[in-house]
One Martini backbone bead per residue (centre of mass of N, CA, C, O) as a GRO file, in nm:
protein
  233
    1MET     BB    1 -12.032   4.914  -3.749
    2PRO     BB    2 -11.740   4.931  -3.619
    3THR     BB    3 -11.434   4.921  -3.706
    4THR     BB    4 -11.127   4.834  -3.615
    5SER     BB    5 -10.993   5.104  -3.695
    6THR     BB    6 -11.195   5.280  -3.533
    7LYS     BB    7 -11.146   5.156  -3.253
    8ALA     BB    8 -10.842   5.219  -3.255
    9ASP     BB    9 -10.870   5.522  -3.259
   10GLU     BB   10 -11.033   5.557  -3.000
   11ILE     BB   11 -10.834   5.422  -2.805
   12ALA     BB   12 -10.584   5.593  -2.872
   13LEU     BB   13 -10.712   5.864  -2.787
   14LEU     BB   14 -10.779   5.794  -2.491
   15LEU     BB   15 -10.485   5.719  -2.408
   16GLU     BB   16 -10.353   5.983  -2.493
   17GLN     BB   17 -10.506   6.160  -2.297
   18GLU     BB   18 -10.407   6.024  -2.034
   19ILE     BB   19 -10.106   6.058  -2.078
   20ILE     BB   20 -10.084   6.366  -2.129
   21ALA     BB   21 -10.258   6.430  -1.856
   22GLY     BB   22 -10.151   6.197  -1.629
   23GLY     BB   23 -10.342   5.943  -1.581
   24ILE     BB   24 -10.093   5.794  -1.708
   25ALA     BB   25  -9.806   5.694  -1.593
   26PRO     BB   26  -9.498   5.668  -1.618
   27GLY     BB   27  -9.433   5.311  -1.640
   28THR     BB   28  -9.682   5.195  -1.726
   29VAL     BB   29  -9.854   4.899  -1.780
   30LEU     BB   30 -10.007   4.778  -2.073
   31ARG     BB   31 -10.276   4.555  -2.090
   32GLN     BB   32 -10.460   4.392  -2.321
   33GLU     BB   33 -10.672   4.244  -2.151
   34GLN     BB   34 -10.766   4.499  -1.991
   35LEU     BB   35 -10.838   4.677  -2.239
   36SER     BB   36 -11.047   4.493  -2.358
   37GLU     BB   37 -11.238   4.505  -2.110
   38GLN     BB   38 -11.272   4.814  -2.085
   39TYR     BB   39 -11.369   4.841  -2.415
   40ALA     BB   40 -11.516   4.593  -2.531
   41VAL     BB   41 -11.282   4.426  -2.694
   42SER     BB   42 -11.069   4.304  -2.872
   43ARG     BB   43 -10.721   4.278  -2.926
   44THR     BB   44 -10.687   4.402  -3.203
   45PRO     BB   45 -10.747   4.716  -3.152
   46VAL     BB   46 -10.550   4.736  -2.923
   47ARG     BB   47 -10.285   4.673  -3.075
   48GLU     BB   48 -10.320   4.906  -3.276
   49ALA     BB   49 -10.326   5.137  -3.067
   50LEU     BB   50 -10.039   5.076  -2.953
   51ARG     BB   51  -9.888   5.118  -3.218
   52ARG     BB   52  -9.968   5.421  -3.244
   53LEU     BB   53  -9.835   5.510  -2.979
   54ALA     BB   54  -9.550   5.422  -3.060
   55ALA     BB   55  -9.524   5.608  -3.306
   56LEU     BB   56  -9.540   5.863  -3.099
   57GLY     BB   57  -9.373   5.777  -2.823
   58LEU     BB   58  -9.569   5.689  -2.567
   59VAL     BB   59  -9.477   5.388  -2.623
   60SER     BB   60  -9.333   5.067  -2.534
   61PHE     BB   61  -9.187   4.765  -2.642
   62GLU     BB   62  -9.121   4.493  -2.408
   63PRO     BB   63  -8.969   4.224  -2.357
   64ASN     BB   64  -9.164   4.037  -2.133
   65ARG     BB   65  -9.351   4.319  -2.042
   66GLY     BB   66  -9.475   4.490  -2.272
   67VAL     BB   67  -9.641   4.797  -2.233
   68ARG     BB   68  -9.484   5.116  -2.193
   69VAL     BB   69  -9.489   5.420  -2.057
   70ARG     BB   70  -9.359   5.716  -2.158
   71THR     BB   71  -9.145   5.984  -2.143
   72LEU     BB   72  -9.235   6.295  -2.277
   73SER     BB   73  -9.055   6.523  -2.416
   74ARG     BB   74  -9.031   6.836  -2.540
   75GLU     BB   75  -8.829   6.774  -2.757
   76GLU     BB   76  -8.992   6.546  -2.899
   77LEU     BB   77  -9.244   6.714  -2.957
   78ARG     BB   78  -9.104   6.927  -3.136
   79GLU     BB   79  -8.978   6.738  -3.341
   80ALA     BB   80  -9.241   6.619  -3.452
   81PHE     BB   81  -9.357   6.895  -3.556
   82LEU     BB   82  -9.119   6.965  -3.739
   83VAL     BB   83  -9.142   6.727  -3.928
   84ARG     BB   84  -9.443   6.761  -4.003
   85SER     BB   85  -9.421   7.043  -4.126
   86GLU     BB   86  -9.247   6.963  -4.372
   87LEU     BB   87  -9.432   6.737  -4.491
   88GLU     BB   88  -9.697   6.903  -4.511
   89SER     BB   89  -9.584   7.122  -4.683
   90LEU     BB   90  -9.513   6.943  -4.929
   91ALA     BB   91  -9.799   6.830  -4.982
   92THR     BB   92  -9.946   7.109  -5.020
   93GLY     BB   93  -9.780   7.213  -5.255
   94ILE     BB   94  -9.852   6.983  -5.452
   95ALA     BB   95 -10.164   7.016  -5.431
   96ALA     BB   96 -10.188   7.298  -5.567
   97GLY     BB   97 -10.134   7.155  -5.869
   98ARG     BB   98 -10.399   6.931  -5.841
   99ILE     BB   99 -10.644   7.070  -5.758
  100MET     BB  100 -10.993   7.053  -5.747
  101GLU     BB  101 -11.312   7.160  -5.713
  102SER     BB  102 -11.403   6.907  -5.560
  103ASP     BB  103 -11.184   6.925  -5.339
  104LEU     BB  104 -11.259   7.213  -5.236
  105ALA     BB  105 -11.548   7.138  -5.151
  106GLU     BB  106 -11.458   6.927  -4.943
  107LEU     BB  107 -11.291   7.122  -4.771
  108ASP     BB  108 -11.523   7.309  -4.698
  109ALA     BB  109 -11.700   7.099  -4.555
  110VAL     BB  110 -11.493   7.008  -4.343
  111GLU     BB  111 -11.445   7.293  -4.220
  112GLU     BB  112 -11.735   7.345  -4.124
  113ARG     BB  113 -11.727   7.115  -3.919
  114PHE     BB  114 -11.476   7.203  -3.761
  115ALA     BB  115 -11.595   7.481  -3.670
  116ARG     BB  116 -11.833   7.371  -3.507
  117LEU     BB  117 -11.664   7.197  -3.312
  118THR     BB  118 -11.493   7.425  -3.199
  119ASP     BB  119 -11.729   7.576  -3.069
  120ASP     BB  120 -11.824   7.345  -2.891
  121LEU     BB  121 -11.554   7.304  -2.731
  122ARG     BB  122 -11.526   7.598  -2.617
  123ARG     BB  123 -11.836   7.571  -2.478
  124TRP     BB  124 -11.801   7.353  -2.298
  125SER     BB  125 -11.981   7.158  -2.048
  126ASP     BB  126 -12.103   6.942  -1.820
  127ALA     BB  127 -12.402   6.971  -1.945
  128ASP     BB  128 -12.319   6.846  -2.248
  129GLY     BB  129 -12.167   6.585  -2.179
  130ASP     BB  130 -11.967   6.410  -2.394
  131ARG     BB  131 -11.641   6.502  -2.439
  132ASN     BB  132 -11.498   6.265  -2.585
  133ARG     BB  133 -11.678   6.266  -2.837
  134LEU     BB  134 -11.617   6.552  -2.925
  135VAL     BB  135 -11.308   6.516  -2.953
  136THR     BB  136 -11.312   6.294  -3.157
  137ASP     BB  137 -11.463   6.461  -3.378
  138TRP     BB  138 -11.249   6.685  -3.396
  139VAL     BB  139 -11.006   6.516  -3.477
  140ARG     BB  140 -11.136   6.394  -3.733
  141ALA     BB  141 -11.184   6.669  -3.879
  142ASN     BB  142 -10.892   6.748  -3.890
  143HIS     BB  143 -10.787   6.500  -4.047
  144ALA     BB  144 -10.977   6.527  -4.292
  145PHE     BB  145 -10.852   6.775  -4.406
  146HIS     BB  146 -10.561   6.656  -4.452
  147ASP     BB  147 -10.649   6.403  -4.619
  148VAL     BB  148 -10.725   6.550  -4.872
  149ILE     BB  149 -10.440   6.657  -4.936
  150TYR     BB  150 -10.295   6.390  -4.950
  151ARG     BB  151 -10.463   6.270  -5.185
  152VAL     BB  152 -10.391   6.490  -5.392
  153ALA     BB  153 -10.076   6.452  -5.373
  154ALA     BB  154  -9.985   6.157  -5.393
  155MET     BB  155  -9.786   6.079  -5.113
  156PRO     BB  156  -9.761   5.808  -4.926
  157LEU     BB  157  -9.496   5.842  -4.768
  158VAL     BB  158  -9.537   6.119  -4.652
  159GLU     BB  159  -9.801   6.048  -4.514
  160ARG     BB  160  -9.701   5.826  -4.320
  161MET     BB  161  -9.489   6.007  -4.177
  162ALA     BB  162  -9.679   6.234  -4.080
  163LYS     BB  163  -9.881   6.053  -3.918
  164SER     BB  164  -9.669   5.941  -3.708
  165ALA     BB  165  -9.665   6.261  -3.585
  166ARG     BB  166  -9.934   6.259  -3.452
  167PHE     BB  167 -10.108   6.487  -3.236
  168SER     BB  168 -10.402   6.572  -3.099
  169GLY     BB  169 -10.421   6.751  -2.821
  170SER     BB  170 -10.735   6.789  -2.770
  171ALA     BB  171 -10.760   6.552  -2.563
  172VAL     BB  172 -10.684   6.786  -2.319
  173TRP     BB  173 -10.916   6.966  -2.346
  174SER     BB  174 -11.026   7.262  -2.165
  175PRO     BB  175 -11.191   7.501  -2.053
  176ALA     BB  176 -11.064   7.842  -2.060
  177ASP     BB  177 -10.954   8.184  -1.961
  178ALA     BB  178 -10.717   8.190  -2.161
  179THR     BB  179 -10.653   8.395  -2.409
  180GLU     BB  180 -10.419   8.265  -2.558
  181LEU     BB  181 -10.545   7.987  -2.598
  182ASP     BB  182 -10.799   8.075  -2.749
  183GLU     BB  183 -10.646   8.196  -2.991
  184LEU     BB  184 -10.496   7.940  -3.075
  185TYR     BB  185 -10.755   7.773  -3.132
  186ARG     BB  186 -10.880   7.960  -3.347
  187GLY     BB  187 -10.634   7.967  -3.532
  188ASN     BB  188 -10.657   7.684  -3.646
  189GLU     BB  189 -10.907   7.751  -3.819
  190ALA     BB  190 -10.789   7.991  -3.985
  191GLN     BB  191 -10.563   7.826  -4.121
  192HIS     BB  192 -10.743   7.649  -4.295
  193ARG     BB  193 -10.862   7.885  -4.466
  194ALA     BB  194 -10.589   7.977  -4.581
  195ILE     BB  195 -10.516   7.717  -4.727
  196ILE     BB  196 -10.759   7.712  -4.918
  197ALA     BB  197 -10.693   7.975  -5.059
  198ALA     BB  198 -10.416   7.889  -5.176
  199LEU     BB  199 -10.527   7.649  -5.335
  200ARG     BB  200 -10.726   7.808  -5.509
  201ALA     BB  201 -10.482   7.993  -5.624
  202GLY     BB  202 -10.228   7.801  -5.681
  203SER     BB  203 -10.024   7.839  -5.426
  204ALA     BB  204  -9.754   7.670  -5.335
  205ALA     BB  205  -9.593   7.863  -5.150
  206GLY     BB  206  -9.832   7.947  -4.969
  207ALA     BB  207  -9.917   7.663  -4.876
  208ARG     BB  208  -9.656   7.577  -4.748
  209ALA     BB  209  -9.631   7.803  -4.537
  210LEU     BB  210  -9.902   7.757  -4.391
  211ALA     BB  211  -9.865   7.462  -4.314
  212ARG     BB  212  -9.621   7.502  -4.138
  213GLU     BB  213  -9.746   7.706  -3.942
  214HIS     BB  214  -9.980   7.529  -3.849
  215VAL     BB  215  -9.821   7.294  -3.717
  216LEU     BB  216  -9.659   7.467  -3.517
  217ALA     BB  217  -9.911   7.589  -3.379
  218SER     BB  218 -10.014   7.316  -3.276
  219GLY     BB  219  -9.778   7.265  -3.088
  220GLN     BB  220  -9.826   7.509  -2.919
  221LEU     BB  221 -10.108   7.431  -2.826
  222LEU     BB  222 -10.021   7.171  -2.675
  223GLU     BB  223  -9.834   7.302  -2.471
  224ARG     BB  224 -10.048   7.475  -2.336
  225ILE     BB  225 -10.230   7.245  -2.249
  226ILE     BB  226 -10.029   7.093  -2.074
  227ASP     BB  227  -9.979   7.325  -1.878
  228GLN     BB  228 -10.273   7.339  -1.770
  229VAL     BB  229 -10.294   7.049  -1.675
  230THR     BB  230 -10.049   7.063  -1.479
  231THR     BB  231 -10.162   7.297  -1.303
  232ARG     BB  232 -10.431   7.143  -1.214
  233ALA     BB  233 -10.295   6.873  -1.080
   0.00000   0.00000   0.00000
């Protein structure tokens, strides 16, 4: 059975998808009782999901009014990725001096799964079934990669702060024929492999630089995706 935390992850991801894609308009009030009924869960995972969205700046808790969807500016989006790039760079550099062969083997395994899901997502079509489930799996595989590094770095405060600035991005992905977007998407996978290589070589400086570049590129990817979704709307 899914845990409360897992259900909260799923609900937060689905709501994030709708908010970023414009399916839930800014100013919309999200009511816990309605969301509980919609997702067939208790209010506990719904409350947790809303807290996670609030940490991302996507919603705000208003006294006596409930939870309202915010307008997320491009400036806020860029700032979140800039902050996360520095924190993740710090953690990855520290991990380079602590990582063990078993950790590298785990990273390799996680990255293999991420690569498979990336290919599946890029090739997805309506005939392939539930896209939301595929997106959820892709996001979790991406997070799992970075979570190994956080664990090795053993810097819980840095980890919490960096995770509070996570945007899934892929939640609004849909196949497109834009060459630039496809290259950015595949680049996300290649950057993971480069980070593993730097960690395996014990290069703290290299790992830090690659992690920073990777997070900033992910922000660029998200902006391109939002642009395409806005254009199609």
